[in-house]
PDB file of N, CA, C and O in Angstrom, chain B, residues numbered from 101:
ATOM      1  N   MET B 101      96.605 113.767 108.980  1.00  0.00           N
ATOM      2  CA  MET B 101      95.850 114.292 110.112  1.00  0.00           C
ATOM      3  C   MET B 101      96.387 113.699 111.414  1.00  0.00           C
ATOM      4  O   MET B 101      96.877 112.571 111.459  1.00  0.00           O
ATOM      5  N   LYS B 102      96.277 114.481 112.436  1.00  0.00           N
ATOM      6  CA  LYS B 102      96.659 113.999 113.756  1.00  0.00           C
ATOM      7  C   LYS B 102      95.535 113.119 114.308  1.00  0.00           C
ATOM      8  O   LYS B 102      94.372 113.287 113.944  1.00  0.00           O
ATOM      9  N   ILE B 103      95.887 112.196 115.176  1.00  0.00           N
ATOM     10  CA  ILE B 103      94.914 111.264 115.737  1.00  0.00           C
ATOM     11  C   ILE B 103      93.783 112.020 116.429  1.00  0.00           C
ATOM     12  O   ILE B 103      92.613 111.689 116.231  1.00  0.00           O
ATOM     13  N   GLU B 104      94.104 113.008 117.220  1.00  0.00           N
ATOM     14  CA  GLU B 104      93.082 113.781 117.937  1.00  0.00           C
ATOM     15  C   GLU B 104      92.129 114.473 116.963  1.00  0.00           C
ATOM     16  O   GLU B 104      90.926 114.536 117.218  1.00  0.00           O
ATOM     17  N   GLU B 105      92.646 114.987 115.860  1.00  0.00           N
ATOM     18  CA  GLU B 105      91.799 115.640 114.847  1.00  0.00           C
ATOM     19  C   GLU B 105      90.807 114.648 114.242  1.00  0.00           C
ATOM     20  O   GLU B 105      89.639 114.973 114.024  1.00  0.00           O
ATOM     21  N   ILE B 106      91.285 113.447 113.979  1.00  0.00           N
ATOM     22  CA  ILE B 106      90.427 112.412 113.407  1.00  0.00           C
ATOM     23  C   ILE B 106      89.318 112.060 114.371  1.00  0.00           C
ATOM     24  O   ILE B 106      88.154 111.958 113.983  1.00  0.00           O
ATOM     25  N   LEU B 107      89.681 111.873 115.639  1.00  0.00           N
ATOM     26  CA  LEU B 107      88.683 111.505 116.644  1.00  0.00           C
ATOM     27  C   LEU B 107      87.647 112.603 116.843  1.00  0.00           C
ATOM     28  O   LEU B 107      86.470 112.311 117.053  1.00  0.00           O
ATOM     29  N   GLN B 108      88.063 113.842 116.781  1.00  0.00           N
ATOM     30  CA  GLN B 108      87.114 114.941 116.929  1.00  0.00           C
ATOM     31  C   GLN B 108      86.177 115.031 115.728  1.00  0.00           C
ATOM     32  O   GLN B 108      84.974 115.234 115.892  1.00  0.00           O
ATOM     33  N   LYS B 109      86.713 114.885 114.549  1.00  0.00           N
ATOM     34  CA  LYS B 109      85.915 115.005 113.330  1.00  0.00           C
ATOM     35  C   LYS B 109      85.088 113.749 113.063  1.00  0.00           C
ATOM     36  O   LYS B 109      83.966 113.834 112.563  1.00  0.00           O
ATOM     37  N   TYR B 110      85.646 112.586 113.399  1.00  0.00           N
ATOM     38  CA  TYR B 110      84.995 111.304 113.138  1.00  0.00           C
ATOM     39  C   TYR B 110      85.004 110.434 114.399  1.00  0.00           C
ATOM     40  O   TYR B 110      85.771 109.474 114.471  1.00  0.00           O
ATOM     41  N   PRO B 111      84.177 110.746 115.384  1.00  0.00           N
ATOM     42  CA  PRO B 111      84.187 109.980 116.641  1.00  0.00           C
ATOM     43  C   PRO B 111      83.885 108.498 116.460  1.00  0.00           C
ATOM     44  O   PRO B 111      84.233 107.680 117.312  1.00  0.00           O
ATOM     45  N   GLU B 112      83.241 108.157 115.357  1.00  0.00           N
ATOM     46  CA  GLU B 112      82.931 106.752 115.094  1.00  0.00           C
ATOM     47  C   GLU B 112      84.192 105.911 114.866  1.00  0.00           C
ATOM     48  O   GLU B 112      84.116 104.682 114.857  1.00  0.00           O
ATOM     49  N   THR B 113      85.336 106.551 114.685  1.00  0.00           N
ATOM     50  CA  THR B 113      86.586 105.805 114.494  1.00  0.00           C
ATOM     51  C   THR B 113      87.204 105.330 115.805  1.00  0.00           C
ATOM     52  O   THR B 113      88.125 104.513 115.790  1.00  0.00           O
ATOM     53  N   ALA B 114      86.719 105.823 116.925  1.00  0.00           N
ATOM     54  CA  ALA B 114      87.305 105.461 118.221  1.00  0.00           C
ATOM     55  C   ALA B 114      87.343 103.949 118.432  1.00  0.00           C
ATOM     56  O   ALA B 114      88.322 103.410 118.948  1.00  0.00           O
ATOM     57  N   GLU B 115      86.280 103.277 118.034  1.00  0.00           N
ATOM     58  CA  GLU B 115      86.220 101.821 118.195  1.00  0.00           C
ATOM     59  C   GLU B 115      87.340 101.133 117.408  1.00  0.00           C
ATOM     60  O   GLU B 115      87.940 100.171 117.887  1.00  0.00           O
ATOM     61  N   ILE B 116      87.614 101.626 116.211  1.00  0.00           N
ATOM     62  CA  ILE B 116      88.676 101.039 115.384  1.00  0.00           C
ATOM     63  C   ILE B 116      90.031 101.280 116.042  1.00  0.00           C
ATOM     64  O   ILE B 116      90.858 100.372 116.113  1.00  0.00           O
ATOM     65  N   PHE B 117      90.259 102.495 116.520  1.00  0.00           N
ATOM     66  CA  PHE B 117      91.515 102.773 117.223  1.00  0.00           C
ATOM     67  C   PHE B 117      91.699 101.802 118.393  1.00  0.00           C
ATOM     68  O   PHE B 117      92.790 101.268 118.593  1.00  0.00           O
ATOM     69  N   MET B 118      90.641 101.576 119.158  1.00  0.00           N
ATOM     70  CA  MET B 118      90.725 100.674 120.309  1.00  0.00           C
ATOM     71  C   MET B 118      91.009  99.235 119.866  1.00  0.00           C
ATOM     72  O   MET B 118      91.813  98.540 120.487  1.00  0.00           O
ATOM     73  N   GLU B 119      90.351  98.793 118.798  1.00  0.00           N
ATOM     74  CA  GLU B 119      90.569  97.432 118.293  1.00  0.00           C
ATOM     75  C   GLU B 119      92.019  97.216 117.876  1.00  0.00           C
ATOM     76  O   GLU B 119      92.538  96.104 117.976  1.00  0.00           O
ATOM     77  N   TYR B 120      92.668  98.267 117.415  1.00  0.00           N
ATOM     78  CA  TYR B 120      94.055  98.170 116.961  1.00  0.00           C
ATOM     79  C   TYR B 120      95.065  98.491 118.053  1.00  0.00           C
ATOM     80  O   TYR B 120      96.258  98.612 117.774  1.00  0.00           O
ATOM     81  N   GLY B 121      94.607  98.631 119.285  1.00  0.00           N
ATOM     82  CA  GLY B 121      95.527  98.800 120.402  1.00  0.00           C
ATOM     83  C   GLY B 121      95.851 100.226 120.793  1.00  0.00           C
ATOM     84  O   GLY B 121      96.756 100.456 121.595  1.00  0.00           O
ATOM     85  N   PHE B 122      95.131 101.185 120.243  1.00  0.00           N
ATOM     86  CA  PHE B 122      95.324 102.588 120.629  1.00  0.00           C
ATOM     87  C   PHE B 122      94.470 102.861 121.871  1.00  0.00           C
ATOM     88  O   PHE B 122      93.417 103.493 121.787  1.00  0.00           O
ATOM     89  N   HIS B 123      94.937 102.378 123.013  1.00  0.00           N
ATOM     90  CA  HIS B 123      94.144 102.486 124.239  1.00  0.00           C
ATOM     91  C   HIS B 123      94.339 103.815 124.954  1.00  0.00           C
ATOM     92  O   HIS B 123      93.690 104.066 125.970  1.00  0.00           O
ATOM     93  N   CYS B 124      95.196 104.647 124.459  1.00  0.00           N
ATOM     94  CA  CYS B 124      95.452 105.936 125.115  1.00  0.00           C
ATOM     95  C   CYS B 124      95.023 107.076 124.191  1.00  0.00           C
ATOM     96  O   CYS B 124      95.802 107.989 123.918  1.00  0.00           O
ATOM     97  N   LEU B 125      93.783 107.015 123.715  1.00  0.00           N
ATOM     98  CA  LEU B 125      93.314 107.991 122.738  1.00  0.00           C
ATOM     99  C   LEU B 125      93.346 109.420 123.255  1.00  0.00           C
ATOM    100  O   LEU B 125      93.478 110.353 122.464  1.00  0.00           O
ATOM    101  N   GLY B 126      93.231 109.608 124.531  1.00  0.00           N
ATOM    102  CA  GLY B 126      93.250 110.958 125.087  1.00  0.00           C
ATOM    103  C   GLY B 126      94.623 111.404 125.540  1.00  0.00           C
ATOM    104  O   GLY B 126      94.761 112.484 126.115  1.00  0.00           O
ATOM    105  N   CYS B 127      95.640 110.600 125.296  1.00  0.00           N
ATOM    106  CA  CYS B 127      96.981 110.956 125.769  1.00  0.00           C
ATOM    107  C   CYS B 127      97.572 112.101 124.947  1.00  0.00           C
ATOM    108  O   CYS B 127      97.084 112.410 123.861  1.00  0.00           O
ATOM    109  N   ALA B 128      98.590 112.705 125.456  1.00  0.00           N
ATOM    110  CA  ALA B 128      99.211 113.859 124.803  1.00  0.00           C
ATOM    111  C   ALA B 128      99.728 113.522 123.407  1.00  0.00           C
ATOM    112  O   ALA B 128      99.710 114.378 122.523  1.00  0.00           O
ATOM    113  N   ALA B 129     100.181 112.312 123.199  1.00  0.00           N
ATOM    114  CA  ALA B 129     100.733 111.929 121.898  1.00  0.00           C
ATOM    115  C   ALA B 129      99.692 112.033 120.794  1.00  0.00           C
ATOM    116  O   ALA B 129     100.044 112.302 119.645  1.00  0.00           O
ATOM    117  N   SER B 130      98.423 111.825 121.115  1.00  0.00           N
ATOM    118  CA  SER B 130      97.387 111.875 120.084  1.00  0.00           C
ATOM    119  C   SER B 130      97.219 113.285 119.515  1.00  0.00           C
ATOM    120  O   SER B 130      96.635 113.461 118.445  1.00  0.00           O
ATOM    121  N   ASN B 131      97.725 114.273 120.222  1.00  0.00           N
ATOM    122  CA  ASN B 131      97.643 115.652 119.745  1.00  0.00           C
ATOM    123  C   ASN B 131      98.661 115.961 118.662  1.00  0.00           C
ATOM    124  O   ASN B 131      98.465 116.888 117.876  1.00  0.00           O
ATOM    125  N   PHE B 132      99.751 115.194 118.609  1.00  0.00           N
ATOM    126  CA  PHE B 132     100.778 115.488 117.620  1.00  0.00           C
ATOM    127  C   PHE B 132     101.165 114.305 116.746  1.00  0.00           C
ATOM    128  O   PHE B 132     101.919 114.480 115.789  1.00  0.00           O
ATOM    129  N   GLU B 133     100.670 113.102 117.047  1.00  0.00           N
ATOM    130  CA  GLU B 133     100.985 111.934 116.224  1.00  0.00           C
ATOM    131  C   GLU B 133      99.985 111.789 115.083  1.00  0.00           C
ATOM    132  O   GLU B 133      98.778 111.947 115.267  1.00  0.00           O
ATOM    133  N   SER B 134     100.507 111.489 113.919  1.00  0.00           N
ATOM    134  CA  SER B 134      99.639 111.195 112.780  1.00  0.00           C
ATOM    135  C   SER B 134      99.211 109.730 112.859  1.00  0.00           C
ATOM    136  O   SER B 134      99.691 108.974 113.703  1.00  0.00           O
ATOM    137  N   ILE B 135      98.312 109.349 111.978  1.00  0.00           N
ATOM    138  CA  ILE B 135      97.904 107.942 111.915  1.00  0.00           C
ATOM    139  C   ILE B 135      99.130 107.074 111.662  1.00  0.00           C
ATOM    140  O   ILE B 135      99.314 106.039 112.302  1.00  0.00           O
ATOM    141  N   GLU B 136      99.957 107.501 110.730  1.00  0.00           N
ATOM    142  CA  GLU B 136     101.145 106.718 110.392  1.00  0.00           C
ATOM    143  C   GLU B 136     102.088 106.613 111.586  1.00  0.00           C
ATOM    144  O   GLU B 136     102.603 105.532 111.871  1.00  0.00           O
ATOM    145  N   ASP B 137     102.321 107.714 112.283  1.00  0.00           N
ATOM    146  CA  ASP B 137     103.194 107.693 113.470  1.00  0.00           C
ATOM    147  C   ASP B 137     102.684 106.685 114.493  1.00  0.00           C
ATOM    148  O   ASP B 137     103.439 105.852 114.993  1.00  0.00           O
ATOM    149  N   GLY B 138     101.397 106.775 114.793  1.00  0.00           N
ATOM    150  CA  GLY B 138     100.804 105.876 115.783  1.00  0.00           C
ATOM    151  C   GLY B 138     100.848 104.429 115.347  1.00  0.00           C
ATOM    152  O   GLY B 138     101.116 103.539 116.154  1.00  0.00           O
ATOM    153  N   ALA B 139     100.583 104.187 114.064  1.00  0.00           N
ATOM    154  CA  ALA B 139     100.609 102.815 113.555  1.00  0.00           C
ATOM    155  C   ALA B 139     102.003 102.222 113.669  1.00  0.00           C
ATOM    156  O   ALA B 139     102.156 101.062 114.052  1.00  0.00           O
ATOM    157  N   VAL B 140     103.009 102.998 113.345  1.00  0.00           N
ATOM    158  CA  VAL B 140     104.391 102.511 113.442  1.00  0.00           C
ATOM    159  C   VAL B 140     104.728 102.171 114.889  1.00  0.00           C
ATOM    160  O   VAL B 140     105.313 101.122 115.159  1.00  0.00           O
ATOM    161  N   VAL B 141     104.366 103.043 115.814  1.00  0.00           N
ATOM    162  CA  VAL B 141     104.653 102.812 117.236  1.00  0.00           C
ATOM    163  C   VAL B 141     103.971 101.540 117.729  1.00  0.00           C
ATOM    164  O   VAL B 141     104.528 100.802 118.543  1.00  0.00           O
ATOM    165  N   HIS B 142     102.761 101.291 117.231  1.00  0.00           N
ATOM    166  CA  HIS B 142     101.994 100.135 117.684  1.00  0.00           C
ATOM    167  C   HIS B 142     102.209  98.900 116.806  1.00  0.00           C
ATOM    168  O   HIS B 142     101.575  97.870 117.034  1.00  0.00           O
ATOM    169  N   GLY B 143     103.086  98.986 115.813  1.00  0.00           N
ATOM    170  CA  GLY B 143     103.390  97.840 114.964  1.00  0.00           C
ATOM    171  C   GLY B 143     102.228  97.425 114.073  1.00  0.00           C
ATOM    172  O   GLY B 143     101.994  96.235 113.858  1.00  0.00           O
ATOM    173  N   ILE B 144     101.505  98.407 113.559  1.00  0.00           N
ATOM    174  CA  ILE B 144     100.296  98.149 112.779  1.00  0.00           C
ATOM    175  C   ILE B 144     100.557  98.443 111.299  1.00  0.00           C
ATOM    176  O   ILE B 144     101.284  99.377 110.960  1.00  0.00           O
ATOM    177  N   ASP B 145      99.955  97.637 110.429  1.00  0.00           N
ATOM    178  CA  ASP B 145      99.997  97.871 108.989  1.00  0.00           C
ATOM    179  C   ASP B 145      99.167  99.125 108.702  1.00  0.00           C
ATOM    180  O   ASP B 145      97.946  99.114 108.857  1.00  0.00           O
ATOM    181  N   VAL B 146      99.823 100.185 108.289  1.00  0.00           N
ATOM    182  CA  VAL B 146      99.174 101.490 108.108  1.00  0.00           C
ATOM    183  C   VAL B 146      98.054 101.419 107.075  1.00  0.00           C
ATOM    184  O   VAL B 146      96.966 101.942 107.314  1.00  0.00           O
ATOM    185  N   GLU B 147      98.296 100.791 105.949  1.00  0.00           N
ATOM    186  CA  GLU B 147      97.290 100.737 104.886  1.00  0.00           C
ATOM    187  C   GLU B 147      96.025 100.009 105.346  1.00  0.00           C
ATOM    188  O   GLU B 147      94.913 100.472 105.090  1.00  0.00           O
ATOM    189  N   LYS B 148      96.191  98.897 106.009  1.00  0.00           N
ATOM    190  CA  LYS B 148      95.047  98.131 106.510  1.00  0.00           C
ATOM    191  C   LYS B 148      94.279  98.953 107.547  1.00  0.00           C
ATOM    192  O   LYS B 148      93.048  98.984 107.539  1.00  0.00           O
ATOM    193  N   PHE B 149      95.013  99.614 108.431  1.00  0.00           N
ATOM    194  CA  PHE B 149      94.403 100.421 109.478  1.00  0.00           C
ATOM    195  C   PHE B 149      93.590 101.572 108.876  1.00  0.00           C
ATOM    196  O   PHE B 149      92.464 101.821 109.305  1.00  0.00           O
ATOM    197  N   VAL B 150      94.145 102.265 107.900  1.00  0.00           N
ATOM    198  CA  VAL B 150      93.453 103.388 107.256  1.00  0.00           C
ATOM    199  C   VAL B 150      92.193 102.893 106.543  1.00  0.00           C
ATOM    200  O   VAL B 150      91.168 103.575 106.557  1.00  0.00           O
ATOM    201  N   LYS B 151      92.260 101.725 105.927  1.00  0.00           N
ATOM    202  CA  LYS B 151      91.075 101.166 105.273  1.00  0.00           C
ATOM    203  C   LYS B 151      89.962 100.933 106.287  1.00  0.00           C
ATOM    204  O   LYS B 151      88.797 101.218 106.011  1.00  0.00           O
ATOM    205  N   GLU B 152      90.314 100.423 107.445  1.00  0.00           N
ATOM    206  CA  GLU B 152      89.322 100.177 108.500  1.00  0.00           C
ATOM    207  C   GLU B 152      88.732 101.486 109.016  1.00  0.00           C
ATOM    208  O   GLU B 152      87.530 101.575 109.264  1.00  0.00           O
ATOM    209  N   LEU B 153      89.576 102.495 109.177  1.00  0.00           N
ATOM    210  CA  LEU B 153      89.078 103.803 109.606  1.00  0.00           C
ATOM    211  C   LEU B 153      88.106 104.364 108.571  1.00  0.00           C
ATOM    212  O   LEU B 153      87.048 104.884 108.926  1.00  0.00           O
ATOM    213  N   ASN B 154      88.461 104.260 107.312  1.00  0.00           N
ATOM    214  CA  ASN B 154      87.607 104.766 106.241  1.00  0.00           C
ATOM    215  C   ASN B 154      86.271 104.028 106.204  1.00  0.00           C
ATOM    216  O   ASN B 154      85.233 104.643 105.962  1.00  0.00           O
ATOM    217  N   LYS B 155      86.287 102.725 106.439  1.00  0.00           N
ATOM    218  CA  LYS B 155      85.033 101.947 106.480  1.00  0.00           C
ATOM    219  C   LYS B 155      84.120 102.464 107.585  1.00  0.00           C
ATOM    220  O   LYS B 155      82.913 102.607 107.387  1.00  0.00           O
ATOM    221  N   ALA B 156      84.700 102.743 108.745  1.00  0.00           N
ATOM    222  CA  ALA B 156      83.921 103.251 109.877  1.00  0.00           C
ATOM    223  C   ALA B 156      83.302 104.607 109.545  1.00  0.00           C
ATOM    224  O   ALA B 156      82.159 104.885 109.907  1.00  0.00           O
ATOM    225  N   ILE B 157      84.066 105.442 108.855  1.00  0.00           N
ATOM    226  CA  ILE B 157      83.581 106.771 108.480  1.00  0.00           C
ATOM    227  C   ILE B 157      82.473 106.657 107.438  1.00  0.00           C
ATOM    228  O   ILE B 157      81.488 107.394 107.493  1.00  0.00           O
ATOM    229  N   GLU B 158      82.628 105.741 106.495  1.00  0.00           N
ATOM    230  CA  GLU B 158      81.651 105.584 105.430  1.00  0.00           C
ATOM    231  C   GLU B 158      80.311 105.060 105.951  1.00  0.00           C
ATOM    232  O   GLU B 158      79.267 105.356 105.370  1.00  0.00           O
ATOM    233  N   LYS B 159      80.331 104.288 107.037  1.00  0.00           N
ATOM    234  CA  LYS B 159      79.098 103.742 107.621  1.00  0.00           C
ATOM    235  C   LYS B 159      78.222 104.842 108.207  1.00  0.00           C
ATOM    236  O   LYS B 159      77.011 104.669 108.343  1.00  0.00           O
ATOM    237  N   LYS B 160      78.821 105.950 108.546  1.00  0.00           N
ATOM    238  CA  LYS B 160      78.107 107.038 109.218  1.00  0.00           C
ATOM    239  C   LYS B 160      77.014 107.602 108.361  1.00  0.00           C
ATOM    240  O   LYS B 160      76.316 108.526 108.779  1.00  0.00           O
TER     241      LYS B 160
END
């Protein structure tokens, strides 16, 4: 999924994105970057990041 799609479907994940340094959530890149793409650009462990996103979604 693209970052923008995730944020639209699961707005509760925005806090996790911010904690991991995704401070430009509304930027053009979020429309075409996947979670993996963004994690690589930001030097983030993709598996750990996805687990945190899933936790945020499950709390809803």
